[in-house]
Structure formats: structure tokens, C-alpha cells
LOBADO-934723 format. One record per residue (C-alpha): residue number from 1; residue in three letters; x, y, z. Coordinates in steps of 0.1 Angstrom, whole numbers. Example, Ala and Ser with C-alpha at 12.3 -4.5 7.8 and 13.67 -1.06 7.14 Angstrom:
LOBADO-934723
@n 1; res ala; px 123; py -45; pz 78 .
@n 2; res ser; px 137; py -11; pz 71 .
END
This chain:
LOBADO-934723
@n 1; res met; px 0; py 0; pz 0 .
@n 2; res ser; px 11; py 36; pz -6 .
@n 3; res thr; px 12; py 59; pz 23 .
@n 4; res cys; px 5; py 97; pz 26 .
@n 5; res arg; px 4; py 121; pz 56 .
@n 6; res leu; px -21; py 150; pz 63 .
@n 7; res val; px -18; py 177; pz 89 .
@n 8; res leu; px -47; py 199; pz 99 .
@n 9; res asp; px -50; py 229; pz 123 .
@n 10; res ala; px -80; py 250; pz 132 .
@n 11; res asp; px -59; py 281; pz 132 .
@n 12; res phe; px -52; py 276; pz 94 .
@n 13; res ala; px -87; py 283; pz 82 .
@n 14; res ile; px -95; py 293; pz 46 .
@n 15; res ala; px -130; py 307; pz 50 .
@n 16; res pro; px -165; py 297; pz 61 .
@n 17; res val; px -181; py 273; pz 37 .
@n 18; res glu; px -212; py 289; pz 22 .
@n 19; res arg; px -243; py 268; pz 22 .
@n 20; res arg; px -250; py 280; pz -13 .
@n 21; res leu; px -219; py 259; pz -24 .
@n 22; res phe; px -244; py 229; pz -25 .
@n 23; res gly; px -267; py 241; pz -52 .
@n 24; res ser; px -284; py 225; pz -81 .
@n 25; res phe; px -299; py 234; pz -113 .
@n 26; res val; px -334; py 229; pz -129 .
@n 27; res glu; px -338; py 238; pz -166 .
@n 28; res his; px -365; py 233; pz -191 .
@n 29; res met; px -345; py 207; pz -210 .
@n 30; res gly; px -354; py 171; pz -216 .
@n 31; res arg; px -372; py 156; pz -186 .
@n 32; res cys; px -357; py 177; pz -159 .
@n 33; res val; px -390; py 196; pz -153 .
@n 34; res tyr; px -416; py 175; pz -170 .
@n 35; res thr; px -417; py 139; pz -155 .
@n 36; res gly; px -387; py 150; pz -134 .
@n 37; res val; px -396; py 175; pz -107 .
@n 38; res phe; px -432; py 180; pz -120 .
@n 39; res glu; px -456; py 152; pz -130 .
@n 40; res pro; px -493; py 157; pz -122 .
@n 41; res gly; px -510; py 123; pz -119 .
@n 42; res his; px -479; py 105; pz -106 .
@n 43; res gly; px -486; py 83; pz -77 .
@n 44; res thr; px -466; py 106; pz -54 .
@n 45; res ala; px -478; py 138; pz -69 .
@n 46; res thr; px -486; py 167; pz -46 .
@n 47; res glu; px -517; py 189; pz -51 .
@n 48; res glu; px -496; py 212; pz -72 .
@n 49; res gly; px -483; py 182; pz -94 .
@n 50; res phe; px -448; py 180; pz -79 .
@n 51; res arg; px -432; py 145; pz -75 .
@n 52; res gln; px -431; py 140; pz -38 .
@n 53; res asp; px -403; py 114; pz -43 .
@n 54; res val; px -381; py 138; pz -60 .
@n 55; res leu; px -389; py 164; pz -33 .
@n 56; res asp; px -378; py 140; pz -7 .
@n 57; res leu; px -345; py 131; pz -24 .
@n 58; res thr; px -338; py 168; pz -31 .
@n 59; res arg; px -340; py 175; pz 7 .
@n 60; res glu; px -321; py 143; pz 15 .
@n 61; res met; px -294; py 155; pz -9 .
@n 62; res gly; px -291; py 187; pz 11 .
@n 63; res val; px -296; py 210; pz -19 .
@n 64; res ser; px -294; py 246; pz -8 .
@n 65; res val; px -301; py 267; pz -38 .
@n 66; res val; px -315; py 259; pz -73 .
@n 67; res arg; px -309; py 279; pz -104 .
@n 68; res tyr; px -339; py 283; pz -129 .
@n 69; res pro; px -351; py 282; pz -157 .
@n 70; res gly; px -317; py 278; pz -175 .
@n 71; res gly; px -294; py 274; pz -190 .
@n 72; res asn; px -295; py 278; pz -227 .
@n 73; res phe; px -333; py 277; pz -224 .
@n 74; res val; px -335; py 311; pz -207 .
@n 75; res ser; px -320; py 330; pz -237 .
@n 76; res gly; px -352; py 325; pz -257 .
@n 77; res tyr; px -377; py 324; pz -228 .
@n 78; res arg; px -406; py 348; pz -223 .
@n 79; res trp; px -412; py 347; pz -186 .
@n 80; res glu; px -447; py 360; pz -190 .
@n 81; res asp; px -456; py 328; pz -208 .
@n 82; res gly; px -452; py 309; pz -175 .
@n 83; res val; px -476; py 328; pz -153 .
@n 84; res gly; px -513; py 333; pz -151 .
@n 85; res pro; px -540; py 305; pz -156 .
@n 86; res val; px -523; py 274; pz -170 .
@n 87; res glu; px -550; py 268; pz -196 .
@n 88; res gln; px -543; py 302; pz -211 .
@n 89; res arg; px -505; py 297; pz -213 .
@n 90; res pro; px -492; py 295; pz -249 .
@n 91; res glu; px -472; py 266; pz -262 .
@n 92; res arg; px -439; py 276; pz -278 .
@n 93; res leu; px -409; py 263; pz -296 .
@n 94; res asp; px -379; py 261; pz -274 .
@n 95; res leu; px -351; py 268; pz -298 .
@n 96; res ala; px -324; py 261; pz -273 .
@n 97; res trp; px -331; py 223; pz -272 .
@n 98; res arg; px -356; py 221; pz -301 .
@n 99; res ser; px -385; py 211; pz -278 .
@n 100; res leu; px -421; py 219; pz -275 .
@n 101; res glu; px -426; py 239; pz -243 .
@n 102; res ser; px -462; py 239; pz -228 .
@n 103; res asn; px -454; py 264; pz -200 .
@n 104; res arg; px -474; py 244; pz -176 .
@n 105; res phe; px -446; py 249; pz -152 .
@n 106; res gly; px -435; py 285; pz -147 .
@n 107; res leu; px -424; py 311; pz -122 .
@n 108; res his; px -451; py 304; pz -96 .
@n 109; res glu; px -448; py 266; pz -98 .
@n 110; res phe; px -410; py 267; pz -95 .
@n 111; res leu; px -411; py 290; pz -65 .
@n 112; res ala; px -438; py 269; pz -48 .
@n 113; res trp; px -416; py 238; pz -56 .
@n 114; res ala; px -385; py 255; pz -42 .
@n 115; res asp; px -405; py 263; pz -10 .
@n 116; res gln; px -415; py 228; pz -5 .
@n 117; res ala; px -380; py 215; pz -14 .
@n 118; res gln; px -366; py 240; pz 12 .
@n 119; res val; px -341; py 255; pz -13 .
@n 120; res glu; px -333; py 291; pz -21 .
@n 121; res pro; px -343; py 301; pz -57 .
@n 122; res met; px -318; py 316; pz -81 .
@n 123; res leu; px -335; py 330; pz -111 .
@n 124; res ala; px -320; py 338; pz -146 .
@n 125; res val; px -331; py 366; pz -168 .
@n 126; res asn; px -331; py 364; pz -206 .
@n 127; res leu; px -303; py 387; pz -220 .
@n 128; res gly; px -302; py 368; pz -253 .
@n 129; res thr; px -333; py 378; pz -271 .
@n 130; res arg; px -345; py 403; pz -245 .
@n 131; res gly; px -330; py 430; pz -224 .
@n 132; res val; px -331; py 457; pz -198 .
@n 133; res gln; px -369; py 463; pz -195 .
@n 134; res glu; px -379; py 426; pz -195 .
@n 135; res ala; px -354; py 420; pz -168 .
@n 136; res ala; px -365; py 449; pz -146 .
@n 137; res asp; px -402; py 438; pz -153 .
@n 138; res leu; px -395; py 403; pz -140 .
@n 139; res val; px -380; py 417; pz -107 .
@n 140; res glu; px -410; py 440; pz -103 .
@n 141; res tyr; px -434; py 411; pz -109 .
@n 142; res ala; px -416; py 388; pz -84 .
@n 143; res asn; px -405; py 412; pz -57 .
@n 144; res his; px -425; py 444; pz -56 .
@n 145; res pro; px -452; py 444; pz -29 .
@n 146; res gly; px -481; py 458; pz -50 .
@n 147; res gly; px -498; py 488; pz -64 .
@n 148; res thr; px -482; py 485; pz -98 .
@n 149; res arg; px -495; py 467; pz -129 .
@n 150; res leu; px -470; py 438; pz -127 .
@n 151; res ser; px -470; py 433; pz -89 .
@n 152; res asp; px -508; py 434; pz -89 .
@n 153; res gln; px -507; py 409; pz -117 .
@n 154; res arg; px -487; py 386; pz -95 .
@n 155; res arg; px -512; py 391; pz -67 .
@n 156; res ala; px -542; py 382; pz -90 .
@n 157; res asn; px -522; py 352; pz -100 .
@n 158; res gly; px -523; py 338; pz -65 .
@n 159; res ala; px -493; py 353; pz -48 .
@n 160; res pro; px -503; py 382; pz -26 .
@n 161; res asp; px -468; py 385; pz -10 .
@n 162; res pro; px -437; py 393; pz -29 .
@n 163; res phe; px -415; py 363; pz -37 .
@n 164; res gly; px -385; py 380; pz -24 .
@n 165; res val; px -360; py 364; pz -47 .
@n 166; res arg; px -324; py 377; pz -40 .
@n 167; res leu; px -301; py 358; pz -62 .
@n 168; res trp; px -303; py 365; pz -100 .
@n 169; res cys; px -282; py 355; pz -130 .
@n 170; res leu; px -278; py 381; pz -158 .
@n 171; res gly; px -282; py 357; pz -187 .
@n 172; res asn; px -265; py 325; pz -194 .
@n 173; res glu; px -232; py 315; pz -214 .
@n 174; res met; px -235; py 346; pz -235 .
@n 175; res asp; px -199; py 340; pz -248 .
@n 176; res gly; px -211; py 308; pz -266 .
@n 177; res pro; px -218; py 309; pz -303 .
@n 178; res trp; px -245; py 282; pz -296 .
@n 179; res gln; px -264; py 307; pz -275 .
@n 180; res ile; px -295; py 324; pz -288 .
@n 181; res gly; px -285; py 361; pz -288 .
@n 182; res his; px -248; py 353; pz -285 .
@n 183; res lys; px -228; py 386; pz -279 .
@n 184; res thr; px -192; py 398; pz -278 .
@n 185; res ala; px -178; py 405; pz -243 .
@n 186; res tyr; px -183; py 442; pz -248 .
@n 187; res glu; px -219; py 439; pz -261 .
@n 188; res tyr; px -228; py 416; pz -232 .
@n 189; res gly; px -210; py 437; pz -205 .
@n 190; res arg; px -228; py 468; pz -216 .
@n 191; res leu; px -262; py 450; pz -216 .
@n 192; res ala; px -256; py 432; pz -183 .
@n 193; res ala; px -245; py 465; pz -166 .
@n 194; res glu; px -276; py 484; pz -177 .
@n 195; res ala; px -298; py 454; pz -168 .
@n 196; res ala; px -282; py 453; pz -134 .
@n 197; res lys; px -287; py 489; pz -128 .
@n 198; res ala; px -324; py 487; pz -137 .
@n 199; res met; px -330; py 456; pz -116 .
@n 200; res arg; px -315; py 471; pz -87 .
@n 201; res arg; px -336; py 502; pz -89 .
@n 202; res val; px -366; py 480; pz -86 .
@n 203; res asp; px -350; py 460; pz -57 .
@n 204; res thr; px -319; py 472; pz -40 .
@n 205; res ser; px -314; py 440; pz -21 .
@n 206; res leu; px -305; py 419; pz -53 .
@n 207; res glu; px -273; py 398; pz -56 .
@n 208; res leu; px -264; py 396; pz -92 .
@n 209; res val; px -242; py 371; pz -112 .
@n 210; res ala; px -226; py 382; pz -145 .
@n 211; res cys; px -218; py 356; pz -170 .
@n 212; res gly; px -182; py 344; pz -172 .
@n 213; res ser; px -168; py 320; pz -197 .
@n 214; res ser; px -188; py 289; pz -207 .
@n 215; res asn; px -157; py 269; pz -200 .
@n 216; res arg; px -120; py 273; pz -196 .
@n 217; res gly; px -113; py 261; pz -231 .
@n 218; res met; px -131; py 290; pz -248 .
@n 219; res ala; px -109; py 310; pz -271 .
@n 220; res thr; px -121; py 342; pz -253 .
@n 221; res phe; px -114; py 328; pz -218 .
@n 222; res ala; px -100; py 354; pz -194 .
@n 223; res ser; px -103; py 382; pz -219 .
@n 224; res trp; px -141; py 377; pz -216 .
@n 225; res glu; px -141; py 380; pz -179 .
@n 226; res ser; px -118; py 410; pz -180 .
@n 227; res thr; px -140; py 430; pz -204 .
@n 228; res val; px -173; py 420; pz -188 .
@n 229; res leu; px -161; py 429; pz -153 .
@n 230; res glu; px -146; py 463; pz -164 .
@n 231; res gln; px -181; py 472; pz -172 .
@n 232; res thr; px -201; py 456; pz -145 .
@n 233; res tyr; px -177; py 456; pz -115 .
@n 234; res asp; px -196; py 480; pz -93 .
@n 235; res val; px -231; py 465; pz -101 .
@n 236; res val; px -226; py 427; pz -97 .
@n 237; res asp; px -215; py 404; pz -69 .
@n 238; res tyr; px -204; py 373; pz -87 .
@n 239; res ile; px -189; py 361; pz -120 .
@n 240; res ser; px -200; py 327; pz -132 .
@n 241; res leu; px -180; py 296; pz -142 .
@n 242; res his; px -193; py 265; pz -161 .
@n 243; res ala; px -174; py 232; pz -166 .
@n 244; res tyr; px -182; py 196; pz -176 .
@n 245; res tyr; px -158; py 168; pz -176 .
@n 246; res glu; px -159; py 134; pz -192 .
@n 247; res arg; px -141; py 101; pz -193 .
@n 248; res ala; px -145; py 95; pz -230 .
@n 249; res gly; px -112; py 99; pz -249 .
@n 250; res ser; px -91; py 100; pz -218 .
@n 251; res ser; px -75; py 75; pz -195 .
@n 252; res leu; px -88; py 67; pz -161 .
@n 253; res ala; px -57; py 85; pz -146 .
@n 254; res asp; px -66; py 117; pz -164 .
@n 255; res tyr; px -102; py 114; pz -155 .
@n 256; res leu; px -95; py 110; pz -118 .
@n 257; res ala; px -73; py 140; pz -119 .
@n 258; res ser; px -98; py 163; pz -138 .
@n 259; res asn; px -105; py 184; pz -107 .
@n 260; res leu; px -70; py 199; pz -111 .
@n 261; res asp; px -85; py 216; pz -143 .
@n 262; res met; px -113; py 229; pz -120 .
@n 263; res asp; px -87; py 242; pz -95 .
@n 264; res ala; px -68; py 260; pz -123 .
@n 265; res phe; px -101; py 274; pz -137 .
@n 266; res ile; px -111; py 289; pz -104 .
@n 267; res asp; px -76; py 303; pz -96 .
@n 268; res glu; px -75; py 319; pz -131 .
@n 269; res val; px -108; py 336; pz -127 .
@n 270; res val; px -99; py 349; pz -93 .
@n 271; res val; px -67; py 363; pz -107 .
@n 272; res thr; px -85; py 379; pz -136 .
@n 273; res ala; px -112; py 395; pz -114 .
@n 274; res asp; px -85; py 408; pz -90 .
@n 275; res his; px -66; py 423; pz -119 .
@n 276; res val; px -97; py 442; pz -129 .
@n 277; res ala; px -101; py 454; pz -93 .
@n 278; res ala; px -66; py 467; pz -93 .
@n 279; res arg; px -71; py 485; pz -126 .
@n 280; res leu; px -103; py 500; pz -112 .
@n 281; res arg; px -87; py 509; pz -78 .
@n 282; res ser; px -115; py 490; pz -62 .
@n 283; res lys; px -114; py 474; pz -27 .
@n 284; res lys; px -144; py 452; pz -36 .
@n 285; res arg; px -137; py 415; pz -43 .
@n 286; res ile; px -159; py 396; pz -67 .
@n 287; res lys; px -170; py 362; pz -57 .
@n 288; res leu; px -175; py 333; pz -79 .
@n 289; res ser; px -206; py 314; pz -89 .
@n 290; res phe; px -197; py 280; pz -103 .
@n 291; res asp; px -233; py 276; pz -114 .
@n 292; res glu; px -229; py 247; pz -138 .
@n 293; res trp; px -206; py 218; pz -131 .
@n 294; res asn; px -207; py 180; pz -135 .
@n 295; res val; px -197; py 150; pz -153 .
@n 296; res trp; px -211; py 149; pz -188 .
@n 297; res ser; px -201; py 128; pz -218 .
@n 298; res met; px -204; py 158; pz -241 .
@n 299; res ser; px -187; py 139; pz -270 .
@n 300; res arg; px -217; py 117; pz -273 .
@n 301; res phe; px -242; py 146; pz -276 .
@n 302; res pro; px -253; py 150; pz -312 .
@n 303; res gly; px -259; py 188; pz -309 .
@n 304; res glu; px -291; py 209; pz -307 .
@n 305; res thr; px -297; py 210; pz -344 .
@n 306; res ala; px -298; py 172; pz -347 .
@n 307; res leu; px -328; py 171; pz -323 .
@n 308; res glu; px -364; py 169; pz -335 .
@n 309; res phe; px -391; py 191; pz -319 .
@n 310; res asp; px -408; py 170; pz -292 .
@n 311; res arg; px -423; py 174; pz -257 .
@n 312; res his; px -397; py 167; pz -230 .
@n 313; res pro; px -376; py 142; pz -248 .
@n 314; res arg; px -351; py 120; pz -232 .
@n 315; res leu; px -318; py 140; pz -234 .
@n 316; res ile; px -284; py 132; pz -220 .
@n 317; res glu; px -298; py 109; pz -192 .
@n 318; res glu; px -265; py 97; pz -182 .
@n 319; res glu; px -260; py 66; pz -160 .
@n 320; res tyr; px -233; py 74; pz -135 .
@n 321; res ser; px -207; py 49; pz -124 .
@n 322; res val; px -185; py 44; pz -93 .
@n 323; res ala; px -156; py 62; pz -111 .
@n 324; res asp; px -180; py 91; pz -120 .
@n 325; res ala; px -190; py 94; pz -82 .
@n 326; res val; px -153; py 95; pz -72 .
@n 327; res val; px -147; py 123; pz -97 .
@n 328; res val; px -177; py 143; pz -86 .
@n 329; res gly; px -163; py 139; pz -50 .
@n 330; res ser; px -131; py 155; pz -62 .
@n 331; res phe; px -150; py 184; pz -76 .
@n 332; res leu; px -166; py 190; pz -42 .
@n 333; res ile; px -132; py 190; pz -27 .
@n 334; res ser; px -121; py 216; pz -51 .
@n 335; res leu; px -151; py 238; pz -44 .
@n 336; res ile; px -146; py 235; pz -6 .
@n 337; res arg; px -109; py 244; pz -7 .
@n 338; res his; px -118; py 276; pz -25 .
@n 339; res ala; px -143; py 287; pz 0 .
@n 340; res asp; px -126; py 321; pz 3 .
@n 341; res arg; px -139; py 331; pz -31 .
@n 342; res met; px -166; py 305; pz -39 .
@n 343; res gly; px -200; py 320; pz -31 .
@n 344; res val; px -224; py 297; pz -51 .
@n 345; res ala; px -221; py 265; pz -69 .
@n 346; res cys; px -248; py 245; pz -87 .
@n 347; res gln; px -244; py 209; pz -99 .
@n 348; res ala; px -261; py 206; pz -132 .
@n 349; res gln; px -289; py 193; pz -133 .
@n 350; res leu; px -312; py 180; pz -105 .
@n 351; res ala; px -334; py 154; pz -122 .
@n 352; res asn; px -328; py 131; pz -153 .
@n 353; res ile; px -304; py 156; pz -173 .
@n 354; res ile; px -270; py 146; pz -162 .
@n 355; res ala; px -285; py 143; pz -128 .
@n 356; res pro; px -280; py 128; pz -93 .
@n 357; res ile; px -317; py 118; pz -93 .
@n 358; res arg; px -333; py 98; pz -120 .
@n 359; res thr; px -370; py 91; pz -126 .
@n 360; res glu; px -393; py 71; pz -148 .
@n 361; res pro; px -427; py 86; pz -158 .
@n 362; res gly; px -453; py 71; pz -136 .
@n 363; res gly; px -426; py 51; pz -120 .
@n 364; res pro; px -398; py 53; pz -94 .
@n 365; res ala; px -372; py 79; pz -85 .
@n 366; res trp; px -338; py 67; pz -75 .
@n 367; res arg; px -303; py 80; pz -65 .
@n 368; res gln; px -275; py 78; pz -90 .
@n 369; res thr; px -240; py 71; pz -77 .
@n 370; res ile; px -231; py 109; pz -78 .
@n 371; res phe; px -260; py 116; pz -54 .
@n 372; res tyr; px -239; py 103; pz -24 .
@n 373; res pro; px -208; py 125; pz -23 .
@n 374; res phe; px -229; py 156; pz -28 .
@n 375; res ala; px -253; py 146; pz 0 .
@n 376; res gln; px -225; py 138; pz 24 .
@n 377; res ala; px -205; py 170; pz 16 .
@n 378; res ser; px -236; py 191; pz 21 .
@n 379; res arg; px -245; py 175; pz 54 .
@n 380; res leu; px -210; py 176; pz 70 .
@n 381; res ala; px -191; py 204; pz 55 .
@n 382; res arg; px -199; py 231; pz 81 .
@n 383; res gly; px -179; py 259; pz 97 .
@n 384; res gln; px -146; py 268; pz 82 .
@n 385; res ala; px -127; py 252; pz 53 .
@n 386; res leu; px -92; py 243; pz 65 .
@n 387; res gln; px -59; py 243; pz 47 .
@n 388; res val; px -47; py 207; pz 43 .
@n 389; res ala; px -10; py 201; pz 45 .
@n 390; res leu; px -6; py 171; pz 23 .
@n 391; res asp; px 25; py 148; pz 18 .
@n 392; res ala; px 15; py 122; pz -8 .
@n 393; res pro; px 31; py 102; pz -36 .
@n 394; res arg; px 28; py 120; pz -69 .
@n 395; res his; px 26; py 110; pz -105 .
@n 396; res ser; px 19; py 124; pz -139 .
@n 397; res thr; px -8; py 116; pz -164 .
@n 398; res thr; px -11; py 124; pz -200 .
@n 399; res ala; px -30; py 156; pz -192 .
@n 400; res phe; px -16; py 166; pz -159 .
@n 401; res asp; px 17; py 169; pz -142 .
@n 402; res asp; px 23; py 165; pz -105 .
@n 403; res val; px -9; py 147; pz -95 .
@n 404; res ala; px -11; py 137; pz -58 .
@n 405; res leu; px -24; py 101; pz -52 .
@n 406; res val; px -48; py 114; pz -25 .
@n 407; res asp; px -68; py 146; pz -26 .
@n 408; res cys; px -85; py 160; pz 6 .
@n 409; res ala; px -107; py 189; pz 19 .
@n 410; res ala; px -115; py 194; pz 55 .
@n 411; res thr; px -139; py 216; pz 75 .
@n 412; res trp; px -140; py 225; pz 112 .
@n 413; res asp; px -172; py 237; pz 130 .
@n 414; res ala; px -158; py 252; pz 162 .
@n 415; res glu; px -193; py 258; pz 176 .
@n 416; res thr; px -203; py 221; pz 175 .
@n 417; res gly; px -168; py 207; pz 176 .
@n 418; res ala; px -172; py 187; pz 144 .
@n 419; res leu; px -143; py 180; pz 120 .
@n 420; res ala; px -151; py 165; pz 86 .
@n 421; res leu; px -127; py 152; pz 61 .
@n 422; res phe; px -134; py 144; pz 24 .
@n 423; res leu; px -109; py 122; pz 7 .
@n 424; res val; px -104; py 108; pz -29 .
@n 425; res asn; px -80; py 80; pz -35 .
@n 426; res arg; px -67; py 82; pz -72 .
@n 427; res asn; px -47; py 50; pz -68 .
@n 428; res glu; px -59; py 26; pz -94 .
@n 429; res thr; px -39; py -5; pz -84 .
@n 430; res gly; px -41; py -5; pz -46 .
@n 431; res gly; px -52; py 11; pz -14 .
@n 432; res thr; px -35; py 41; pz 2 .
@n 433; res val; px -29; py 45; pz 40 .
@n 434; res val; px -35; py 80; pz 52 .
@n 435; res asp; px -19; py 91; pz 85 .
@n 436; res leu; px -38; py 122; pz 98 .
@n 437; res asp; px -20; py 144; pz 123 .
@n 438; res leu; px -48; py 160; pz 144 .
@n 439; res arg; px -26; py 174; pz 171 .
@n 440; res ala; px -47; py 206; pz 172 .
@n 441; res phe; px -79; py 186; pz 178 .
@n 442; res glu; px -79; py 169; pz 211 .
@n 443; res gly; px -109; py 151; pz 226 .
@n 444; res leu; px -124; py 140; pz 194 .
@n 445; res arg; px -140; py 106; pz 185 .
@n 446; res leu; px -147; py 90; pz 152 .
@n 447; res ala; px -185; py 93; pz 145 .
@n 448; res glu; px -187; py 83; pz 108 .
@n 449; res his; px -165; py 65; pz 84 .
@n 450; res leu; px -182; py 61; pz 50 .
@n 451; res val; px -167; py 48; pz 18 .
@n 452; res leu; px -180; py 47; pz -18 .
@n 453; res ala; px -159; py 22; pz -37 .
@n 454; res asp; px -165; py -10; pz -58 .
@n 455; res asp; px -144; py -37; pz -75 .
@n 456; res asp; px -164; py -27; pz -107 .
@n 457; res leu; px -157; py 9; pz -114 .
@n 458; res ser; px -184; py 9; pz -141 .
@n 459; res ala; px -212; py -2; pz -117 .
@n 460; res thr; px -243; py 20; pz -117 .
@n 461; res asn; px -276; py 23; pz -101 .
@n 462; res thr; px -308; py 16; pz -122 .
@n 463; res ala; px -345; py 15; pz -118 .
@n 464; res glu; px -342; py -22; pz -114 .
@n 465; res ala; px -313; py -21; pz -91 .
@n 466; res pro; px -314; py 13; pz -73 .
@n 467; res asp; px -291; py 4; pz -46 .
@n 468; res arg; px -263; py -15; pz -65 .
@n 469; res val; px -238; py 13; pz -55 .
@n 470; res thr; px -243; py 29; pz -20 .
@n 471; res pro; px -219; py 42; pz 6 .
@n 472; res arg; px -208; py 16; pz 32 .
@n 473; res ala; px -194; py 18; pz 67 .
@n 474; res gly; px -157; py 19; pz 64 .
@n 475; res thr; px -135; py -4; pz 87 .
@n 476; res gly; px -101; py -4; pz 102 .
@n 477; res ala; px -97; py 34; pz 110 .
@n 478; res val; px -77; py 38; pz 141 .
@n 479; res leu; px -78; py 70; pz 162 .
@n 480; res asp; px -51; py 71; pz 189 .
@n 481; res gly; px -52; py 104; pz 207 .
@n 482; res thr; px -46; py 130; pz 179 .
@n 483; res ser; px -34; py 106; pz 154 .
@n 484; res leu; px -58; py 89; pz 129 .
@n 485; res gln; px -48; py 62; pz 104 .
@n 486; res val; px -73; py 51; pz 77 .
@n 487; res ala; px -69; py 29; pz 46 .
@n 488; res leu; px -85; py 41; pz 15 .
@n 489; res pro; px -96; py 15; pz -11 .
@n 490; res pro; px -84; py 20; pz -47 .
@n 491; res val; px -104; py 46; pz -67 .
@n 492; res ser; px -126; py 57; pz -39 .
@n 493; res trp; px -144; py 84; pz -20 .
@n 494; res thr; px -141; py 84; pz 18 .
@n 495; res val; px -158; py 106; pz 44 .
@n 496; res leu; px -146; py 109; pz 80 .
@n 497; res ser; px -166; py 128; pz 106 .
@n 498; res leu; px -151; py 134; pz 141 .
@n 499; res val; px -171; py 150; pz 170 .
@n 500; res arg; px -164; py 159; pz 206 .
@n 501; res ala; px -161; py 128; pz 228 .
END
């Protein structure tokens, strides 16, 4: 077995872990909404038509915030289509995903669902085909108490009190040529700045997210962030990041190390944002909203123009494996260790579309393998993220140099005396023994030791076998005073929770 050593100290804190780090994403795409979160007539359906089984799993997963309604979908969306009597709502062509949109599920339905799911809503406005007035109108409809045409329209539509939505995205992936209403960085920055100013005049309490690059590989990456932030710096709070990773075309070693790309992406956006702050002589520091991230086999997606217009078709309904769950765990580690700048993060998407939760129309809902690392991190990552001093064997892969065999994030909640560690073992050929030096944490006991691993790295959960892959209780961990030794299985995700004795 390989061996590595970790040292932790409560005095070496990074920053508090924001609860918004454990967000998700609901888009009008495929079956995420229809037969995903919303299916009137389903055996578990609530009075509003929400799938209770999906609501239960969302709460179990510990989702804190949900971004809606897109995604690419929002860039052609008329929010007015999704309010008012359902029977009067128009059916539209969704050009983003070449689908037929009934608008049976709209703003009121989403916010009622979010309330039942106990999540904070994060709304996106259309800055693709629409602009400043429509964005300000939506804020007025949602958040103004009453006495105006739009706020009174909301009241007439069954919501007498303002929704009070605080977190808003200024469009989606506007740097992407695939985006309806795609713009240059300058065009988008000007529009986003004016939309932000108008929205804030309606409601001064808003928190606003400007669109960053759709991925780190975009030709305009970094220059896009710089140009956009130069125009929006004083009127936004966050800049967004999006990233998807896949196994196809790469080795397992490359795939297991892919969160190093996420780390670099985050660091580069931080440097770019701080460079703009320096040029503007601003003491303000922009935070990051990593509001789309996940594993997605994008190379297998035929592209939007290959799709036929249909109602909620089955699109990119990935079946996630053990290896995928380990990689998702490593992404959570990256997000936690950047707690000083990471304000929001949303795993895309919640149901069916590259999702931790899968459903069948009229049938069951079940947890995919990637459900578990997210749920465990959301539940246990409390208090301050800690710096981790790591001494581990290192290797190189085709895509990455200097890859540690083990990756780790840790959090410490001084109020409750809870220490949580999240570990990924990238060792493909054997286990790895980790010696944890906890000299700064006396009087703790090991409360939980959970492991997600399997001899078959391709094993998945399905409707027929929903519990084929689940976390199991770990064995063999030895806590001796302030020294903890634990053996990590090959290609595994491990969670350790220590509490006051």
C-alpha cells in the first residue's frame, strides 16, 4: 500500500463554507422539469403536481439553492408565458433544445416547488433575445409588494406577498456561439451593466451574477471575464464559471485528476477578477458562482440542431458509475478548498438531465452514484474550510503533471466541535494508507467513516437495481489520541466525521 500524511490545524482556516456551495440546477430541458420534478398524476404527486419522491430526495441530498429556468433555455424564454391561468398559457418552440414547451410549469410553480424543497431560488433573466426592460419587469413582478400593474398581476395570479428572490443570473453563457442572442464580451458587458442597474432600482437587495466563460477552453477565456467585469464591476456580486468533464477519450488516470483543471479554472478567474479590481482601484472583491458543473459525456451529444421538436424528450440521461462518483467527490473537494472566493455552486442538473436523481414517468425515482458524495458533503461540510498540509506520492498523467495520489478537503465547526474530512484516492492499483495528524484537535472521537468504492468501477444504479452502489461503513480506521490512520480503497471516495467525545 502507498502511504500519505495529512496535517490539519483549526488556526489555518481558509474561510467559512457557504451553504450556497451545495446548489443544483433545474432547466426546461429534456425531462428535468416534466416527469422530473413535475408530474401531475404521478402516484406521489402533490396537489400542485410536484413529484413527492423527488422532493424527498432533493431534501435528503441537502440542496441549498436551485438555479432556474436555464441554462440555454433562458436565452429564448418569455417569462410572461409561464404565469397566469395554465389553460391560457401559450405553447412555444424552445429553440435552445428544439423542444415543445407547454409552459405548464413556470415562475409560480417553480417558487412553490422551491419552498417545498426547502431551497433558495436563483433566477436567470433572458439577456439573449430580450433586455433591460424585461429583466426589470420580472423583478417587479416577483419582488415588488403591490400597487403597480406587474406586482398586482402577481397578486391576481395567486401570490399576494412578494416572492423576495435575492439571487439572479444576468443571462447564461453569452460567450457561446451556440447561445441564442450570443454577444461579444463588450456587447454583453454593456447590456448586463444596464440590466443590473435597472433591476437594482426595482429592488436594492438583489445579488447579481454576471456571465463568465462557458468553459476554460473558450478562445475568449479570461479576456471575456476582464472585459465584462470592467463594465459591471460595481453592479454585480459574482462572476460565473461553467465546466463539464468526461471520461471518453481520456485515461482513467486523467479522468480521476480532472478536478485539477477545475482548480486551475477557479484560480485563473480569481486572478482575472482581482486584476480588474486593481485597474479600477476597487477594494471590492468579486466572488465566484460555479453555477454549472458536473460529469457529462459531451462528445456523445449530437448537438441541438440534430434534435427533432418534441415534448420533454429523453436528453443526456447519463447513468453514473462508481468512477464518476469519485470524480464528482473530487470536484466537491475543489469547491470547498476555494471557500474564500466561492460563493455559489450548482451541480447541473437535478433530475434526469446529467443528474444525481433519475425518474421514470409514472414510476420510481432513485439515487445515482453521484448523489452520495454531494449529500455527504452538504451534510457535513460546516464551519470553516481548513488548509490541508498534504505529503503524498505524486505522479503524472497524459493531461496533468504532479498529481497527488490522494486529494482532501476538511472543515471545522468550532461551535459544534465537528471535524469533517473528504478524501479521494486516485490509486488505481491498490489502497492508500493515510496518516492524519490531528494534534490541534484533542478530545475527538470518530463518529462516521463512510466509503464509496467497488471492484467494478463501471457499476451503476438503475430503476431495477437502485441500490447497486451505495456508501458503506468503513472499517479499520484507528484513532489514537490526535493521530488517525485510515486505509482508502483503490479509486474511492471516503468521508470521515469526528465529533467531541
